C-alpha positions as CSV (number, residue, x, y, z in Angstrom):
1,X,109.5,-2.5,-27.4
2,X,110.2,1.1,-28.5
3,X,112.3,0.3,-31.5
4,X,109.6,-2.4,-32.5
5,X,107.0,0.5,-32.1
6,X,109.0,3.8,-34.1
7,X,110.2,0.8,-37.0
8,X,106.4,0.7,-37.5
9,X,105.6,3.7,-37.8
10,X,108.4,4.6,-40.0
11,X,107.7,1.6,-41.9
12,X,103.7,2.7,-42.5
13,X,104.8,6.9,-42.9
14,X,107.2,5.4,-45.9
15,X,104.6,3.3,-47.6
16,X,107.1,-0.1,-46.4
17,X,103.8,-2.2,-45.4
18,X,103.5,-4.9,-45.1
19,X,106.8,-5.7,-42.8
20,X,108.2,-8.4,-41.0
21,X,109.8,-7.3,-37.6
22,X,112.6,-9.5,-36.6
23,X,114.0,-8.7,-32.8
24,X,116.1,-10.3,-30.5
25,X,114.5,-9.8,-27.7
26,X,112.2,-13.1,-27.2
27,X,110.7,-12.2,-24.0
28,X,109.4,-8.6,-25.8
29,X,107.8,-11.0,-28.3
30,X,106.5,-12.7,-26.6
31,X,104.8,-10.2,-24.8
32,X,103.7,-8.8,-28.1
33,X,102.2,-12.1,-29.6
34,X,100.9,-13.3,-26.5
35,X,96.6,-12.4,-25.4
36,X,98.4,-11.0,-22.0
37,X,98.8,-6.8,-20.9
38,X,101.5,-6.2,-19.0
39,X,101.0,-3.9,-16.1
40,X,103.8,-1.4,-16.5
41,X,105.0,1.1,-18.8
42,X,106.0,-1.2,-21.6
43,X,102.2,-2.2,-21.6
44,X,101.4,1.2,-23.1
45,X,103.3,0.7,-26.3
46,X,102.8,-3.4,-26.3
47,X,98.9,-2.2,-26.4
48,X,99.3,0.2,-29.8
49,X,102.1,-1.9,-31.3
50,X,99.3,-4.8,-31.2
51,X,97.0,-2.4,-32.4
52,X,99.6,-1.6,-35.4
53,X,99.2,-5.3,-35.8
54,X,95.8,-6.0,-36.5
55,X,95.0,-2.9,-39.0
56,X,97.9,-4.2,-40.7
57,X,97.4,-7.4,-42.0
58,X,100.1,-9.3,-43.2
59,X,102.5,-7.5,-40.3
60,X,103.7,-9.9,-37.5
61,X,106.6,-9.3,-35.2
62,X,108.9,-12.9,-34.4
63,X,112.0,-13.6,-32.6
64,X,115.4,-14.1,-34.4
65,X,118.2,-15.5,-32.5
66,X,120.4,-12.8,-32.3
67,X,123.4,-14.5,-33.9
68,X,121.7,-15.4,-36.6
69,X,121.1,-11.4,-38.2
70,X,124.2,-10.1,-36.7
71,X,123.9,-6.8,-39.5
72,X,121.0,-6.3,-37.5
73,X,122.0,-6.6,-34.1
74,X,125.7,-4.2,-35.3
75,X,122.7,-1.8,-36.5
76,X,121.4,-1.7,-33.3
77,X,124.2,-1.6,-31.3
78,X,124.9,1.6,-34.1
79,X,121.6,3.1,-33.2
80,X,122.4,3.4,-29.4
81,X,125.2,5.7,-30.4
82,X,122.9,8.1,-32.5
83,X,121.4,10.6,-30.9
84,X,118.1,11.6,-32.6
85,X,116.9,10.2,-36.2
86,X,118.6,8.4,-38.6
87,X,117.1,7.0,-41.7
88,X,119.9,5.5,-44.5
89,X,117.2,5.0,-48.0
90,X,119.7,4.5,-50.3
91,X,122.9,4.0,-48.9
92,X,123.8,0.9,-46.3
93,X,125.4,2.0,-43.1
94,X,128.8,1.0,-42.6
95,X,128.0,-1.6,-40.1
96,X,125.7,-3.5,-41.9
97,X,128.3,-3.7,-44.9
98,X,131.0,-4.8,-43.2
99,X,129.0,-7.5,-41.6
100,X,127.4,-8.5,-44.5
101,X,130.5,-8.5,-46.2
102,X,132.1,-10.3,-43.8
103,X,129.5,-13.1,-44.6
104,X,131.1,-13.0,-48.4
105,X,133.4,-15.5,-49.4
106,X,136.7,-14.4,-51.3
107,X,137.3,-14.5,-54.2
108,X,141.2,-15.3,-55.3
């Protein structure tokens, strides 16, 4: 939920709206897209995400299985090893490049 929230803040601050967040955290996506509010700390973050979605037409949060988007999964794992914020605007992070290029058929 925090990653989705921070992604929305970054997209808004960078003028990259509208966006559609894809997450492999199905429970989080289901809670965001439901009408219930969890009575826990995550409920505050979910509330802020919902406010963002209501105020940003065309934005959405959807579930995508991890195996469908290995580049995003690799990037998320890479992000856990970073202390602080890291933004890659023009260069592709190595973990994503390796995954994407690994999916490309080799030419003889």
